[in-house]
N, C-alpha and C positions, 0 to 999 in steps of 0.2 A: 564249545567255548568260542571258537572262531565265528560262528553264526551270531552269538550274542554280541560280540564286539562289532561285527558288521551292522547289526540292527541298531546298536547305540550310535555308531558313526553316522548311519543313514538318518536317524532321528535328529541328531545334532546338526547335520548338514541341512536337512529340511527346515529346521527351526531357524537357522541363520538366514536362509533364503526368505522365509516368511517375514522375519524382522526387517530385512532389507526392503522387501516388497511393501510392507506397511509404511516404513520410513519414507520411501519414495513417493507414496501417494499423499503425503502431507502437503498442504498448500505452502509453497515456498514464499509466497507473498505475505510476509508478516506485516500487519498494519502498524506495528511499532517502528517499522523501517521508514516511515514517512513522518514529517513533522510540519507544523504550522506555528510560526513564531510571530506574534503581534508586536509592533513597535508602539509601546505605550506612550511615547513622547510625540508621536505623529499619528493622530487618529486617521484610519483609512489605509494605513500601511501595514503590510504583512509580508513575510517571507515563507514560501513553501519549499521544502527540500525533501529529497528521497534518495535512497541508495540504489534501488533497482533501475538499471539503465535500460530495461526493456519497456518502461513506461513510455507511452507514445503521446498521451494527451492528458490534460487536466480539464475537468468539467466543473464549473462553479455554478451552483444553483442558489438563488437568493429567495428569502421569504419576504423581501420588501418590494418585489416586483422589478428589481434591477436585473434585466436579462443580459447574460454574457454568453458568447459563443464558446464552444470547446476550443481550448488552446493547445495547438500541437507543440510538443516539447522533445522532439527526436534528439537523442544523444545528450540531453541536458539533465541535470540533477538538482537544479535550483530555479526558482521563479520568484521574482519580486513583484508584489502587487501594490498599487497605490491608487488613490482616488476612490476607494471603496466607501460607499455611503453607509450611514448607520443602519444596522440590521444584522441578521444572522445568515450565515452562508454554509452550505453543504459543499464540501470539496471532494470530488471523486477523482481518484488516480486510476487511469485506464491503460490497459494494453489492448489495442484494437478497440473492440466494443465491450470488452470485459472489465468490470470494476474490480480492481485488486486491493483497494484500500479506500476508506472514507474518513475524512476528518471534518470537524465543525469549527467555525470561526464566528465570533461575535464581535462586531465593530461598534464601539460606543463613541459618541462625540465627547469632547472634553467637558 
């Protein structure tokens, strides 16, 4: 009977390690932890915000040919954009060179 209890305890212990291991491998960068809010009263204005303080840069890619350099955001959690011309934008949230979240923004003129 002691061996049966030890086997059950071992299986339970192994199962808990496996659960912790799988949970640890999940991507902690939830795309829902970033947001893009457009100011409908002011075309071309938007606010980007994020919870993850490890984010080091924001890359904005435009489909309208408006080229923008990567914006360093060390220790920040919010970025206000203004002067965006009409078009669509892909916003990449980066940690180093790794994209951890992507959002899309469409700017329309009034």
